[in-house]
Wavefront OBJ file of the C-alpha trace (Angstrom):
o trace
v -52.597 -7.316 -38.860
v -49.769 -5.105 -37.713
v -46.328 -6.089 -36.642
v -45.549 -7.072 -33.063
v -41.741 -6.990 -33.197
v -40.279 -5.230 -36.227
v -40.846 -4.538 -39.872
v -38.742 -4.509 -43.019
v -39.741 -2.999 -46.347
v -38.749 -3.870 -49.880
v -39.486 -2.761 -53.408
v -42.959 -2.574 -54.923
v -44.813 -2.329 -51.615
v -43.277 -5.389 -49.980
v -43.416 -5.548 -46.161
v -42.041 -8.249 -43.883
v -43.057 -8.203 -40.225
v -41.920 -10.532 -37.461
v -45.101 -11.392 -35.571
v -45.961 -13.394 -32.486
v -48.360 -16.189 -33.393
v -51.245 -15.462 -31.049
v -54.874 -14.610 -31.696
v -55.659 -13.866 -35.335
v -52.032 -14.341 -36.402
v -52.061 -17.834 -34.920
v -55.355 -18.748 -36.581
v -54.203 -17.593 -40.024
v -50.729 -19.117 -39.655
v -52.285 -22.452 -38.624
v -54.505 -22.279 -41.701
v -51.377 -21.650 -43.804
v -49.592 -24.611 -42.194
v -47.093 -22.548 -40.187
v -46.590 -23.546 -36.549
v -44.487 -22.075 -33.776
v -44.417 -19.070 -31.477
v -43.509 -16.521 -34.157
v -43.316 -16.161 -37.921
v -42.666 -13.674 -40.692
v -45.801 -12.095 -42.162
v -45.323 -10.897 -45.733
v -47.628 -8.455 -47.508
v -47.377 -6.575 -50.785
v -49.278 -3.290 -51.068
v -51.351 -4.421 -48.099
v -52.352 -7.754 -49.646
v -51.493 -10.966 -47.815
v -48.617 -12.950 -49.342
v -47.983 -15.499 -46.591
v -46.596 -16.542 -43.241
v -43.099 -18.029 -43.137
v -41.666 -19.951 -40.190
v -37.970 -19.308 -40.846
v -35.561 -17.032 -42.677
v -34.837 -19.923 -45.033
v -38.540 -20.234 -45.911
v -38.791 -16.474 -46.339
v -35.741 -16.384 -48.647
v -37.531 -18.727 -51.072
v -40.010 -15.964 -51.945
v -38.267 -12.714 -50.949
v -34.860 -11.377 -51.991
v -33.525 -10.662 -48.500
v -30.868 -8.296 -49.872
v -33.633 -5.905 -50.984
v -35.142 -5.520 -47.487
v -34.522 -2.386 -45.441
v -35.503 -1.381 -41.899
v -38.587 0.768 -41.880
l 1 2 3 4 5 6 7 8 9 10 11 12 13 14 15 16 17 18 19 20 21 22 23 24 25 26 27 28 29 30 31 32 33 34 35 36 37 38 39 40 41 42 43 44 45 46 47 48 49 50 51 52 53 54 55 56 57 58 59 60 61 62 63 64 65 66 67 68 69 70
């Protein structure tokens, strides 16, 4: 599952990608309870961490200050 819009990277293999929720992204986000047209997909060293609907939701699990543009 690659990014559709942009990607940020953080320490220890963290990646945050803004993705459009369509196809497989939509199916997995629905399963995770995330609705909408887009979301943030978070992985660590290639392993799925979660989908997050908003920056506020994302900030609960990721230190936003550590993210850098790829």
